[in-house]
C-alpha positions in Angstrom: 21.0 30.0 74.9 21.7 33.7 74.7 20.3 35.6 71.8 22.2 38.9 72.4 25.8 39.7 73.2 27.2 42.8 74.9 31.0 42.7 75.0 32.5 45.7 76.8 36.3 46.4 76.7 37.5 48.6 79.5 40.6 49.7 77.6 43.7 49.0 79.7 41.8 48.2 82.8 43.7 46.4 85.6 42.0 43.3 87.2 41.8 45.0 90.6 39.6 47.7 89.2 36.8 45.2 89.1 36.8 45.1 92.9 36.9 48.9 93.6 34.2 51.0 94.8 30.4 50.3 95.0 29.5 48.6 91.7 26.2 46.7 92.2 25.5 46.0 88.5 29.0 44.6 88.0 28.7 42.6 91.2 25.4 41.1 90.1 27.0 40.0 86.8 29.8 38.5 88.8 27.5 36.5 91.1 25.6 35.3 88.0 28.7 34.3 86.0 32.4 33.5 86.0 35.4 35.7 86.7 39.0 34.8 85.6 41.7 36.0 87.9 44.6 34.8 85.8 43.4 36.0 82.4 46.1 37.6 80.2 46.4 39.2 76.7 48.6 36.4 75.4 49.9 38.4 72.5 52.6 40.8 71.4 52.3 43.7 71.0 49.9 44.1 73.9 48.4 47.3 72.4 44.9 48.5 71.6 44.6 47.7 67.9 46.1 44.2 68.2 44.1 43.4 71.4 40.8 44.4 69.8 41.6 42.5 66.6 42.4 39.4 68.7 39.1 39.8 70.7 37.3 40.0 67.4 39.0 37.2 65.5 39.9 34.8 68.2 43.3 34.7 66.6 46.7 36.1 67.3 48.4 38.9 65.3 50.3 36.3 63.4 47.0 35.1 61.9 44.8 38.2 61.9 47.4 40.6 60.6 47.1 43.3 63.3 50.4 43.8 65.1 49.9 47.1 66.9 50.0 50.8 66.0 52.9 50.8 63.7 54.7 48.1 61.7 56.4 47.3 58.4 54.9 44.9 55.9 56.8 42.4 54.0 56.7 44.7 50.9 58.4 47.4 53.1 55.2 49.5 53.3 54.6 51.0 56.7 51.3 50.8 58.6 50.2 53.5 61.0 46.8 52.6 62.6 46.9 55.7 65.0 46.2 57.8 61.9 42.4 58.3 61.6 42.7 58.8 57.8 44.4 55.4 57.5 41.7 53.7 59.5 38.9 55.5 57.7 40.4 54.5 54.4 39.7 50.9 55.2 43.3 49.8 55.9 42.6 47.9 59.1 39.7 46.0 57.5 41.8 45.1 54.4 44.5 43.8 56.6 42.0 41.6 58.4 40.4 40.4 55.2 43.7 39.6 53.6 44.7 37.6 56.7 41.6 35.6 56.3 40.8 35.3 60.0 37.0 35.0 60.8 35.5 37.4 63.3 32.7 37.4 65.8 30.6 39.4 63.3 31.3 37.1 60.3 30.9 33.8 62.3 27.6 35.0 63.9 26.2 36.3 60.6 27.1 33.0 58.9 24.8 31.3 61.4 22.2 34.1 61.6 22.4 36.1 58.3 19.9 38.8 59.3 21.7 39.6 62.5 23.0 43.1 63.1 26.4 43.8 64.7 27.5 47.2 66.1 31.0 48.2 67.3 31.7 51.6 68.9 34.0 53.6 71.1 34.7 57.0 72.5 37.6 58.5 70.5 39.3 55.1 69.7 38.5 54.5 66.1 41.6 52.2 66.1 39.7 50.0 68.7 36.2 50.1 67.3 37.2 49.2 63.7 39.2 46.0 64.4 36.7 45.0 67.1 33.8 45.2 64.6 35.9 44.1 61.6 34.9 44.0 58.0 31.5 42.3 58.7 30.1 44.6 61.4 27.1 46.6 60.2 27.9 49.8 62.0 31.2 51.0 63.5 31.1 54.3 65.4 33.4 56.5 67.5 33.6 60.1 68.7 35.5 63.0 67.2 35.4 66.8 67.1 33.4 68.4 64.3 34.0 71.6 62.5 32.7 73.6 65.5 34.8 71.6 68.0 31.7 69.8 69.2 32.3 66.3 70.3 30.0 64.1 68.1 29.5 60.5 67.1 30.7 59.6 63.7 31.2 56.4 61.7 33.8 54.5 59.7 33.0 54.7 56.0 31.1 51.7 54.9 29.7 51.1 58.4 27.5 54.2 58.8 24.2 53.8 60.7 21.0 55.6 60.0 21.2 59.3 60.6 18.7 58.9 63.5 21.5 57.2 65.5 24.3 59.7 64.9 22.1 62.8 65.2 20.1 61.8 68.3 19.7 64.4 71.0 22.0 64.0 74.0 24.8 62.1 72.2 26.9 65.2 71.4 28.6 67.8 73.6 29.5 71.4 72.8 33.1 70.9 73.9 35.8 68.2 73.7 36.8 69.0 77.3 34.9 66.5 79.3 34.9 65.6 83.0 36.3 62.3 84.2 34.1 59.5 83.0 32.4 61.8 80.5 33.7 60.1 77.3 33.0 56.7 78.7 29.4 57.8 79.4 29.0 59.1 75.9 30.1 55.8 74.5 27.7 53.9 76.7 24.8 56.3 75.8 25.6 55.7 72.2 25.4 52.0 72.7 22.0 52.4 74.5 20.5 54.6 71.8 21.8 52.4 69.0 20.2 49.3 70.6 16.9 51.2 71.1 17.0 52.2 67.4 18.4 49.1 65.7 17.9 46.3 68.2 21.2 44.7 67.1 22.0 41.2 68.3 25.7 42.0 69.0 27.1 45.1 70.6 30.8 45.5 71.0 31.9 48.5 73.0 35.3 50.1 73.7 35.4 52.2 76.9 38.5 54.3 76.6 39.3 56.3 79.8 40.7 53.4 81.8 43.7 53.5 79.4 43.8 57.2 78.8 44.1 59.1 81.0 43.8 56.8 84.0 46.5 54.3 83.2 49.0 56.3 81.2 48.7 59.7 82.8 47.8 58.8 86.4 49.4 55.3 86.7 46.0 53.8 87.7 45.5 56.0 90.7 43.2 54.0 93.0 40.9 57.0 93.8 40.5 57.9 90.2 40.1 54.2 89.2 37.4 53.7 91.8 35.5 56.8 90.5 35.7 55.6 86.9 34.5 52.1 88.0 31.5 53.5 89.8 30.7 55.8 86.9 30.9 52.8 84.5 28.7 50.7 86.8 26.0 53.3 86.5 26.3 53.3 82.8 26.2 49.5 82.8 22.9 49.8 84.8 21.6 52.2 82.1 22.4 49.7 79.4 20.8 46.8 81.3 17.6 48.8 81.7 17.4 49.3 78.0 17.7 45.6 77.4 15.2 44.9 80.2 12.7 47.3 78.7 13.1 45.5 75.4 12.4 42.2 77.2 15.7 40.6 76.3 17.9 41.1 79.4 17.6 37.5 80.4 18.6 36.5 76.9 21.8 38.6 76.9 25.3 37.4 77.3 27.6 40.0 79.0 31.4 39.9 78.6 33.4 42.6 80.4 37.2 42.5 79.9 40.2 44.6 78.7 42.4 44.5 75.7 45.7 44.6 77.6 47.0 45.3 81.0 48.8 48.4 82.4 52.2 48.5 84.0 52.9 51.3 86.6 56.3 52.9 85.7 59.2 53.9 87.8 61.9 54.0 85.1 61.9 55.3 81.5 64.5 53.8 79.3 65.9 56.4 76.8 64.9 55.7 73.2 68.6 56.2 72.3 69.2 52.7 73.8 67.4 51.3 70.7 68.2 53.9 68.2 71.9 54.0 69.1 72.1 50.2 68.8 70.8 50.5 65.2 73.2 53.3 64.3 76.2 51.4 65.8 75.3 48.4 63.6 75.4 50.6 60.5 71.8 49.8 60.0 68.6 51.8 59.5 65.3 51.4 61.3 62.3 51.4 59.0 60.1 51.6 62.1 60.7 51.5 65.9 58.0 51.4 68.6 58.6 52.2 72.3 56.5 50.8 75.2 57.1 48.1 77.9 58.7 46.4 74.9 60.9 47.8 72.2 60.2 46.7 68.6 62.6 47.4 65.7 61.9 46.8 62.0 65.2 47.1 60.1 65.6 48.0 56.4 68.4 45.4 56.4 67.1 42.5 58.5 70.5 40.7 58.2 71.7 43.2 60.9 69.2 42.0 63.5 71.6 40.0 65.5 74.2 42.8 65.6 71.5 45.3 66.7 70.3 43.0 69.4 73.8 42.5 70.7 74.4 46.2 70.7 71.3 46.7 72.9 72.6 44.1 75.3 76.1 45.7 75.3 74.6 48.9 76.8 74.0 47.1 80.1 70.8 48.9 80.9 69.5 47.5 84.2 65.9 47.9 83.1 66.1 45.6 80.0 65.2 42.0 80.8 66.0 40.3 77.5 66.6 41.0 73.8 65.7 38.9 70.8 66.4 38.9 67.1 64.4 37.3 64.4 65.7 34.4 62.3 63.9 33.3 59.2 64.1 29.6 58.3 62.3 27.2 55.9 60.0 26.4 58.8 59.1 30.0 59.4 60.3 32.8 61.7 61.6 32.3 65.2 63.2 34.6 67.8 66.6 33.9 69.3 67.7 35.5 72.6 70.9 37.6 72.4 73.6 36.5 74.8 74.6 38.4 77.9 71.3 38.6 79.7 70.5 35.6 81.8 66.8 34.8 82.6 65.2 31.8 84.2 64.3 29.0 81.7 60.6 29.3 82.5 60.7 33.0 81.8 62.4 32.2 78.5 59.7 29.7 77.6 57.0 32.3 78.5 58.7 35.0 76.4 58.9 32.5 73.5 55.2 31.8 73.8 54.4 35.5 73.5 56.9 36.0 70.7 55.2 33.3 68.7 52.0 35.2 68.7 53.3 37.6 66.1 56.1 35.6 64.5 55.7 36.0 60.8 56.7 38.1 57.8 55.5 41.3 59.4 56.9 40.8 62.9 59.8 43.0 64.1 63.4 42.1 63.5 64.5 42.9 67.1 62.5 42.8 70.3 63.7 44.2 73.6 61.7 43.3 76.7 61.6 45.6 79.7 61.6 44.8 83.4 58.2 45.0 85.1 58.3 48.7 86.1 60.1 50.1 83.1 59.4 51.2 79.5 61.1 52.8 76.6 60.3 56.5 76.3 57.9 57.1 73.4 57.5 60.6 71.9 55.5 62.7 74.3 55.4 60.0 76.9 58.3 61.1 79.3 55.8 62.0 82.0 53.6 58.9 81.8 53.1 56.9 84.9 51.9 53.7 83.2 52.4 51.9 79.9 51.9 48.5 78.2 52.8 46.9 74.9 55.3 44.3 76.1 55.6 41.0 77.9 55.6 42.1 81.5 52.9 40.6 83.7 51.2 43.9 84.4 51.2 44.6 80.6 49.6 41.3 80.0 47.3 40.7 83.0 43.7 41.8 82.4 40.2 41.3 83.9 37.6 39.0 82.3 34.0 38.4 83.4 31.4 36.4 81.5 27.8 36.3 82.7 24.4 35.3 81.2 22.4 32.3 79.9 24.4 29.1 79.6 27.2 30.4 81.9 28.1 28.9 85.3 27.2 31.0 88.2 29.3 32.5 91.0 32.6 31.0 90.0 36.1 32.4 90.1 38.5 30.5 87.8 42.2 30.3 87.8 42.4 29.1 84.2 44.7 31.2 82.1 42.1 32.6 79.7 43.5 34.6 76.8 42.0 37.3 74.5 41.9 34.8 71.7 39.6 32.5 73.8 36.8 35.0 74.2 35.5 34.9 70.6 35.2 31.1 70.4 33.6 31.0 73.8 30.9 33.6 73.1 30.1 32.1 69.7 29.7 28.7 71.2 27.4 30.0 73.8 25.3 31.7 71.1 25.0 28.6 68.9 27.5 29.8 66.2 30.6 28.0 65.0 34.0 29.3 66.0 35.9 27.6 63.1 39.5 28.6 62.1 40.2 30.5 65.3 43.4 30.1 67.3 41.6 30.4 70.6 39.8 27.6 72.4 36.4 27.5 74.2 36.7 28.3 77.9 34.9 25.1 79.0 34.7 26.1 82.6 32.6 29.1 81.7 29.9 26.8 80.2 27.1 25.4 82.4 27.1 22.3 80.2 30.4 21.8 78.4 31.1 18.8 76.3 33.8 16.3 77.4 35.9 17.4 74.4 35.7 21.0 75.4 36.7 20.2 79.0 39.6 18.1 77.9 40.9 20.7 75.4 40.9 23.4 78.1 42.6 21.1 80.6 45.3 20.3 78.0 45.8 24.0 77.2 46.0 24.9 80.9 48.9 22.6 81.2 50.7 24.6 78.5 49.6 28.1 79.7 49.8 27.8 83.5 53.7 27.8 83.4 53.5 30.9 81.2 51.3 32.8 83.6 53.2 31.6 86.6 56.6 32.6 85.2 55.5 36.1 84.2 53.7 36.6 87.5 56.5 35.2 89.6 59.2 37.2 87.9 57.1 40.3 88.4 56.8 39.6 92.1 60.5 38.8 92.3 61.5 42.0 90.6 59.2 44.1 92.8 60.4 42.3 96.0 64.1 42.8 95.1 63.4 46.5 94.3 61.6 46.9 97.7 64.5 45.3 99.5 67.0 47.7 97.9 65.1 50.9 98.8 
C-alpha cells in the first residue's frame, strides 16, 4: 500500500503529449502502471478551476460548487475565480465547504489525522486552491513581487514555513521566463517543500501545457515535445528527492490533465450569443465564451427564446443549443429545435450537461463544433481552446503508477476526472465516501469483485458517451477534409 501520493496535473495537456520526445522517467512509470487512452474530463465547464475541483473532490460541479471561471449564484451574486483577490479572500474554499463535497485532503486526513497535504502551481492560484481545497495544509503558487521578481507565495490560511517560500533558487529576478521555466519552478518548489515538510500528499499543477502551448500555439508538436522532455527531467528530479528520502517505492504517482485542448480553425463572434440575448429583450448577468457558450440570464424565463435566437442565426460552427428548465425534480436542459444531431450525441451532451445541472448552472448553453470556439475577450488570435463538450476539449491523459497498481497496462475504460480521487484514496487505505466518482478497478492489482462489477456497469454507461463524442469529432474532421 502506498504511503505517499504525487498527483501532477499537466494543465490542458493532450493525450498524445505523453508519447512525444524522449521521456525515460514517464516511460518507466508507464511500464510500472496503467495508462488510460479514453479518459475524459466528464464535466462542464471543462475549465481549470472546475477540473481541479473535480480532481480534488471526486465530484462533479453540481456537487462541489465549482462551475468554472465565472458564474452567477442563485442569489444573483457573480463569482469570478480568475481574480486573485477573490481566491485569496477564500471564496473558492467557502464554495467547496458550502457544497459539502469531501476532498482528497479531507478524506486522507480523516484516516491519517497527522498527515500533511500540499498543493501548488506556477501562476495558477485558481488551480492550486481548488486542488488542495479547504483541508490542505499549504497551498502555494507563483506571482510577481513588488520588485517584479517571480516568487512563490501562498493562499492565506495555507502559508508554509518561511523556510519553504524563501529558499534559494525558488525565485527569479524576472517574470519573463524561457519555455518550461515556470513549470520547472513549480516542480522545484514541490521538491523543496517535500525535503522540508515531508508531506504525504503533493498535488501539483504544471501550467505551461495550457498557456501558452495550447492556447497560443495550438499544441505545436515541436513545442509540446520540448515541454514534455523538460517536464520529464523535472519528474526525475522529484523522484530522486523521494528516493533520497527512502520512500520512492512507497509513492503513488498520478499524472493527468484537468481538461483537453481543441485546436481551432474558426472563431465564432461573441455577438452570436450577445445578439441573441438582446433580441429576446433580455439581459445577461454573465456570459462565458469558449468551445461552449454559457449564458446566465437576469430573467431566466427568457432562456428558450434566447436559445432559439442563437439557432436562428444559422452559424455553421454551432452544433447544438440548450436551455434550462426548472422542475420539481430539479433542473434539466432541453435542446432548442432547428439543429439536428445524432441521438447518441444528444445522449452524450445530456450526460455532460447533467454534471453542472443545478441552481447555479447557466440558463443557455451553446455547444461548438470540434474545431470552433466563441471569441473570448483578448482571444481572437488563439489557436486552441477548451471549456465545452467537444472531444478534444474533453479528452485528456491519465497515468497511474506505484504500489498496488497493475503494471504495463493500457486501458480503454472511460476514466473521468471524478474517478481519480476515489481511486487514489482506495489505494492509500482511505475511504472515498460521498464522492460521485467510482474506483477504477482495472488500475488495482487486487480489486474486489464489487469494485470490478461497479466499473463494468459504469463502462456500459460511459462507453457510448466517449464513442459518440469521438466519432462525431472524426466525422466533422473528415467532412472538413473532404471539402477542402
